[in-house]
C-alpha positions as CSV (number, residue, x, y, z in Angstrom):
1,M,-53.8,0.2,17.7
2,V,-52.0,0.8,21.0
3,T,-48.2,1.4,20.5
4,L,-46.0,0.6,23.5
5,L,-43.0,2.9,23.7
6,R,-39.8,1.7,25.4
7,Y,-37.2,3.7,27.3
8,D,-33.7,2.8,28.4
9,R,-33.6,2.2,32.1
10,R,-29.8,2.2,32.0
11,S,-29.7,5.9,31.3
12,P,-30.2,8.1,34.4
13,K,-31.6,10.9,32.1
14,S,-34.3,8.7,30.5
15,K,-37.8,8.8,31.8
16,P,-41.0,6.8,31.1
17,P,-42.9,8.3,28.1
18,Y,-46.0,8.5,30.3
19,P,-46.6,9.2,34.0
20,L,-47.2,6.0,35.9
21,A,-50.6,7.3,37.0
22,G,-51.6,7.7,33.4
23,V,-50.7,4.1,32.6
24,L,-52.6,2.8,35.5
25,L,-55.7,5.0,34.5
26,F,-55.5,3.6,31.0
27,S,-55.4,0.0,32.3
28,L,-58.4,0.7,34.6
29,L,-60.4,2.1,31.7
30,L,-59.7,-0.9,29.5
31,S,-60.7,-3.2,32.4
32,A,-64.0,-1.2,32.8
33,W,-64.7,-1.8,29.1
34,G,-64.0,-5.5,29.5
35,V,-60.8,-5.4,27.5
36,S,-57.4,-6.4,28.8
37,V,-54.2,-4.5,27.9
38,A,-53.0,-7.5,26.0
39,A,-56.3,-7.8,24.1
40,A,-56.1,-4.1,23.2
41,V,-52.6,-4.6,21.8
42,K,-53.5,-7.7,19.9
43,Q,-56.6,-6.7,18.1
44,R,-56.8,-8.2,14.6
45,S,-58.6,-7.2,11.4
46,V,-60.4,-9.4,9.0
47,E,-57.8,-8.6,6.4
48,G,-55.0,-9.5,8.8
49,V,-56.6,-12.9,9.6
50,V,-57.0,-13.6,5.8
51,A,-53.3,-12.7,5.3
52,D,-52.3,-15.0,8.2
53,Y,-54.3,-18.1,7.1
54,R,-55.0,-17.7,3.4
55,V,-52.1,-19.9,2.2
56,K,-52.8,-22.6,4.8
57,V,-56.5,-22.6,4.0
58,A,-55.8,-22.8,0.2
59,L,-53.5,-25.7,0.7
60,R,-56.2,-27.6,2.5
61,L,-59.2,-26.6,0.4
62,H,-58.0,-26.0,-3.2
63,P,-57.4,-29.8,-3.8
64,R,-61.0,-30.5,-2.8
65,F,-62.4,-27.8,-5.1
66,Q,-60.2,-29.1,-7.9
67,F,-61.5,-32.6,-7.3
68,A,-65.1,-31.4,-7.4
69,S,-64.4,-29.4,-10.6
70,V,-65.3,-26.1,-8.9
71,A,-63.2,-22.9,-9.3
72,W,-61.1,-21.7,-6.4
73,P,-62.3,-19.5,-4.9
74,P,-65.9,-20.2,-6.0
75,R,-68.6,-17.7,-6.7
76,E,-70.9,-18.8,-3.9
77,V,-70.8,-21.1,-0.9
78,A,-73.5,-22.8,1.2
79,L,-73.1,-24.3,4.7
80,V,-75.6,-27.0,5.6
81,A,-75.7,-28.1,9.2
82,F,-77.5,-31.0,10.9
83,K,-78.0,-30.8,14.6
84,D,-78.6,-34.5,15.4
85,T,-75.5,-35.9,13.6
86,R,-73.3,-32.8,14.4
87,Q,-72.2,-32.4,10.8
88,L,-71.8,-29.4,8.7
89,E,-71.4,-29.7,4.9
90,L,-69.6,-27.3,2.7
91,W,-71.1,-26.8,-0.8
92,A,-70.0,-24.5,-3.6
93,R,-71.0,-23.4,-7.1
94,D,-69.9,-21.2,-9.9
95,D,-72.9,-20.8,-12.2
96,G,-74.5,-24.2,-12.1
97,D,-75.7,-26.6,-9.5
98,W,-74.4,-26.9,-6.0
99,V,-71.4,-29.3,-5.6
100,H,-70.4,-31.0,-2.3
101,I,-66.9,-30.1,-1.2
102,K,-66.3,-31.5,2.2
103,D,-67.8,-32.3,5.6
104,Y,-66.9,-30.9,9.0
105,R,-67.6,-32.3,12.4
106,I,-69.5,-29.9,14.7
107,K,-67.5,-30.2,17.9
108,G,-69.9,-28.3,20.2
109,I,-73.6,-27.8,20.0
110,S,-76.4,-27.5,22.5
111,G,-80.2,-27.8,22.8
112,R,-82.6,-30.3,21.2
113,P,-84.6,-30.5,17.9
114,G,-86.6,-27.3,17.3
115,P,-85.9,-23.7,16.6
116,K,-84.5,-21.1,19.0
117,L,-87.4,-19.1,20.6
118,Q,-85.9,-16.9,23.3
119,E,-82.7,-15.7,25.0
120,G,-81.1,-18.3,27.2
121,D,-82.8,-21.4,25.9
122,R,-79.4,-22.6,24.5
123,Q,-81.1,-23.7,21.3
124,V,-79.4,-23.6,17.9
125,P,-81.7,-21.8,15.5
126,E,-83.2,-23.7,12.6
127,G,-83.9,-22.4,9.1
128,R,-82.1,-20.3,6.4
129,Y,-79.7,-17.7,7.6
130,R,-76.9,-15.6,6.2
131,I,-73.6,-14.4,7.6
132,E,-74.0,-11.0,9.1
133,L,-70.4,-10.2,10.0
134,L,-66.9,-11.7,10.6
135,N,-65.3,-11.4,14.0
136,P,-61.5,-11.7,13.9
137,N,-61.2,-11.1,17.7
138,S,-63.6,-13.8,18.9
139,A,-63.0,-15.4,22.3
140,F,-63.4,-18.6,20.4
141,H,-60.5,-18.0,18.0
142,L,-62.6,-16.7,15.0
143,S,-66.3,-16.5,14.4
144,L,-69.0,-15.8,11.8
145,K,-72.2,-14.2,13.1
146,L,-75.6,-15.4,11.8
147,N,-78.5,-13.0,11.2
148,Y,-80.6,-14.6,13.9
149,P,-83.4,-13.6,14.5
150,N,-84.2,-13.4,10.8
151,A,-87.5,-12.1,9.3
152,F,-89.2,-15.5,9.9
153,D,-88.1,-15.7,13.5
154,R,-89.4,-12.1,14.2
155,E,-92.7,-12.7,12.4
156,K,-93.5,-15.8,14.5
157,A,-92.4,-14.1,17.7
158,L,-94.7,-11.1,16.9
159,Q,-97.7,-13.5,16.3
160,E,-97.1,-15.3,19.6
161,G,-96.3,-12.2,21.6
162,R,-92.8,-13.3,22.4
163,S,-90.0,-10.9,23.0
164,N,-86.3,-11.1,24.0
165,L,-85.5,-13.6,21.2
166,G,-81.8,-13.6,21.9
167,G,-79.0,-13.1,19.4
168,D,-75.3,-13.4,19.0
169,I,-75.5,-16.8,17.3
170,F,-72.1,-17.7,15.8
171,I,-70.2,-20.3,13.9
172,H,-67.0,-20.3,15.8
173,G,-63.8,-22.1,16.8
174,D,-63.1,-24.1,20.0
175,R,-65.3,-27.0,21.2
176,V,-67.9,-25.5,23.5
177,S,-71.3,-24.0,22.6
178,K,-74.4,-22.5,24.2
179,G,-76.6,-22.1,21.1
180,C,-73.8,-21.7,18.6
181,L,-72.0,-24.1,16.3
182,A,-68.4,-24.8,17.6
183,M,-66.3,-26.1,14.8
184,G,-62.8,-26.3,16.2
185,N,-60.1,-23.9,15.2
186,S,-58.9,-25.4,12.0
187,A,-62.4,-25.7,10.5
188,V,-63.3,-22.1,11.5
189,E,-60.2,-20.8,9.9
190,E,-61.3,-22.3,6.6
191,L,-64.9,-21.1,6.9
192,F,-63.7,-17.6,8.0
193,V,-61.2,-17.1,5.2
194,L,-63.5,-18.5,2.5
195,T,-66.3,-16.2,3.6
196,A,-63.9,-13.2,3.7
197,M,-62.7,-14.0,0.2
198,L,-66.2,-14.3,-1.2
199,G,-68.0,-11.7,0.8
200,V,-70.7,-12.4,3.3
201,Q,-73.4,-11.8,0.7
202,N,-72.2,-14.9,-1.1
203,V,-72.4,-17.3,1.8
204,S,-75.7,-18.9,3.0
205,V,-76.4,-21.1,6.0
206,L,-79.1,-23.8,6.3
207,I,-79.6,-25.4,9.8
208,S,-81.7,-28.5,10.0
209,P,-82.7,-30.7,13.0
210,R,-81.8,-33.8,10.9
211,D,-81.0,-34.8,7.3
212,F,-84.4,-34.9,5.6
213,R,-82.8,-36.0,2.4
214,F,-82.5,-39.5,3.8
215,R,-84.6,-39.5,7.0
216,P,-88.3,-38.6,7.4
217,A,-89.2,-35.7,9.7
218,L,-90.1,-36.6,13.3
219,P,-92.9,-34.9,15.2
220,P,-91.4,-32.0,17.1
221,P,-91.4,-32.1,20.9
222,P,-95.0,-31.6,22.3
223,D,-94.2,-28.2,23.8
224,T,-93.0,-26.9,20.4
225,P,-95.2,-24.4,18.5
226,A,-97.4,-25.9,15.7
227,W,-95.7,-23.9,13.0
228,V,-92.4,-25.8,13.5
229,T,-93.8,-28.7,11.4
230,G,-94.2,-26.3,8.4
231,L,-90.7,-24.9,9.1
232,H,-89.2,-28.4,8.9
233,R,-91.0,-29.0,5.6
234,R,-89.5,-25.9,4.1
235,I,-86.1,-26.9,5.3
236,A,-86.6,-30.3,3.7
237,V,-87.5,-28.6,0.4
238,N,-84.3,-26.5,0.6
239,L,-82.2,-29.5,1.2
240,Q,-83.2,-30.9,-2.2
241,K,-80.8,-28.3,-3.7
242,F,-78.0,-30.3,-2.1
243,P,-78.3,-33.8,-3.4
244,L,-75.9,-36.2,-1.7
245,E,-75.6,-39.9,-2.4
246,L,-76.3,-42.1,0.6
247,K,-72.9,-43.2,2.0
């Protein structure tokens, strides 16, 4: 943490605590590292974010967990995202089956049906992922980093001789996305705090091109690798863990 010391300009004997040249040098170093002085001062911790938002998040989510007869906080959470309808479902469980808690609107998403294959394709990955880390100082309010590329992504890339798979895929706030899921600030506060409370190891993420529970799979785009059909079948099987009545 950077502590800013003040001095009294009204006293002729008072002097700045640091030479002006030193302050300027410090600012230049921060700029070289891509960090503003304000950002350096305002760095937050995961614990600090939880402290700031925990009560607000509990007021919004606890009634939904109570209605679903799931403990607050739960033992485990699953996030299920559908690219075509821009919807993310929150599921939770204690020791039994998964129970649907609520839906979120994905406010920013990019790409088309099909998995992410390389850096810069702006594709949202497809498949099963986990949360790798929580970023309390995201440029998009708050963010949750996915473990893309996962073992499956790396295996297929190795078989096809692909490199530079990209990375830094997040569930984050705001409304814009280039390969991530932008959820808006209120939604990401809920997902961030819930994940921090449970631990990243207790949160899973399933991303599907469409809802295979109600709609059949479509042939992937013609330039998509042949193995994508099998990937979509596995996603469809995983979706059966999350039975939801047709609305």
